[in-house]
N, C-alpha and C positions, 0 to 999 in steps of 0.2 A: 679310506676316510669316511667316503659316503656310505658305505656298507655298514660301518660302524655305528654311524649316526642313525641310520635306518634300523638297526637292531636295538639301540638304546630307545629308540621312539617307540618301538614295537613292546618292549619290557614296559616303559613307563605307562603305555595305554592299558596293558594286561593288568598291571598293579592298580591303576586307576579303576578299571572296570570290576576288578575283584573286590573293591570296596563297596559295591552294590549290596542289595538286601540278600541275594543269593546267586551263587555262581555255581555252575555245572559244567563238567566236560565228559565226553563219552567217546564211543564208536558206534558207527552205524554201517550196515550193508544193505545194499538194495538192488531190486531188479529195475533196470532203466529200460523203458519201452520208448525207442528212439526212431526218428523219422527225419528226413531232409525235406522241407517245403521249397519248391522252386516258384518264384514269381513268373508269371507269363507261361506257366506249364513248362514241359520238356524234361526229361530225365527222372520223372516222378517214380519212386520206388515205394516199397512197403516198410511198415515198421518192424523192428527186430528187438528181440530182448538182449540187452547188454548189462553192464555191471557199473555199480556206483559205489565207492567205499568212502566214508566221511569220518572226519573228527569234529563233531559238534560242540559249540560252547553256547552257554546261555548265560546272560548277566541281566538279573531283575532290575526293573526301574519302576520303584513304587510297588503297589500290590497287584496291579494288572497288565503291566506292559515289560517286554524285555527286548533286548538286543541279542541276536543270535547270529554271530560270525562262525563260519565253518570252512574246513580245508577237504577238498573233495580229489580223489582221483576218481574220474568219471568217463565213460566210454559213450560216444554219439556215433551215428551213422544211419545205415539203411540196408535194406536187402532187395536185391534186383534179380531179375530172371533175363537171361541172355542168350543169344545164339552164337556160336563160334564160327570161325571161317570153314568150317567142315559141315556146318548146318546142324550141329549137336546142340541141344537145349541144355543150358546149365542153370545153376543157382549161385549167387554171389551174396557175400555180407561184407559190407565195407564199414570199417572201424576206425574212428578217430579218437585217440587218447588224449585226455586233457587233465591239467591240474587247474582247479577251479576254485575261486574264493566268492561264496555269496555272503551277504549281509542282510539278514531278514529282521525286520522289526514286527513283533508280534504281540497280539493280545492274548493273555493266558488265564487259565483258572486252574488253581492248585488247592487242595485240601489234604488231610492227613491220608488218604487213600489213592485218590485219582488225580489226574492233572490233564489238561487239554490246552491247545493253542492253535491260533491261526494267524497267518501274517503274509508280507510280501516284501520284496526288496530288490536291489540291484546284485549281480554278480559279474565278475571278470574271470576270464580263463585264459590259458595258454596252452595251445595243442604241442605236445611232446613228440608224437609220431602218429603214423597211419599204416594201416594193413589192409588187405583183403583176404577172404577165405572163399575160394571158388570150387564148385563141385561140379563136374561133368562126367557122365558115364561111370559114376561111382568113384571116381578119382578126385581126391582132395588136394588142392594147390594153396599154399599160404604164400602171399607176396608182401613185400614192404614197398612203398612209395617214397621217393625223394621229394623234397619240396622245392617248387618253382620260387627262387629267391630273389629274382630280378625280371624286369619288364622285357628285357630282350628286344626282339623285334615285333613280338606279338601283342605288346602292351598290356600284359596281364601277369599277375604273379599270386601266389597263394597267401592268404590271411590267416596267420596262426594265432591272432587275438580274437578272443570271443567275449562280447559284452551283451547282456541281456537283463531280463527281469525274471523273477522266480516268485511263485505263489506256494506257501506252504502251510500245512495242517497236520495235527497229530494228537494222538491220546497217549496217555501214560499211567502206569500202575506202580505205586511206591513198593519196592522190593529190596531188602537188605539196606546197604549203605547209599542206595540211589533209585533210579527209577527205570523200569522197562518202558521203551518208547515205541510206539508205531507211528512212522512218518509217511505222509504223502505229499507229493509236491509235482508242480509242473514249472518247466523252463521255456522261456521264449527267446531266442537269439535275436540280436537286432543288428548285428554286422555280417555282411556279406562274406562268405568263405573265400572270395576272390577280390583282389585289389586291380583296379585299373588306372593306367597311367592318366588317362583324360577321363572322360565321361564313359559310362557304360554303353556299347553299342545299342543302337535300337533294335527292340525284339529280344535281347538278351535279359533273361531275368535274374535275380539274385539267388542265392543258395542260402537257407537258414535252416538250423538244427532246431527240433522240437524234441521234448522229452517229457515222459510222465513216469515218475520213480515211486516205488512202493517199498519202504525199507523198515528194518527192525533193528533196534539198537538198545544201548543201556548208558544212561547218564549218571555218573557219580556227582552227588552233592558235596561241595567243598565247603561251604559255610551256610 
């Protein structure tokens, strides 16, 4: 019953938003430059290029503002260098796959040929899986990691929920029934990737994802 109510609420909101001056829906693929920032140092890695695929929507509010909800499959993580038990130096890429929904409120300009926008807003995400790709002496090994779902004896478990803020900007060119869009954005996570049963131990910093994405897409104008 609850799922049915949520679905009906989504349909109601979509129909309501679709009554705005202009509605768009599209597809966008992006290169996601991702890194993990650690408070108090420790475990700091390097940025790595990952993937972000989105279904963006735009609902115009008046002549200059828009609400832009989106559905993303996005990859976050970082690149590290390590030394194994035999003294071999290797490189690793750690990838966290998320389903993410940002809601951007933007100021935009749109004429008969060009458009542009800039805005910001919150996002919420859910991590669906995580993996690593390690390379040592030319050998590549792919691994998946299970989630720590309980505090057990160590008082720590994984946090698969991601909440943060994003800043977005872009340019577009009217082409055919829609617009070719060049999108640039930055994501700042606000939730630690780990949950603690009590207070975080002294000297232990939080781990937060940071992303810069550069994408190209196409939006169809529906009305």
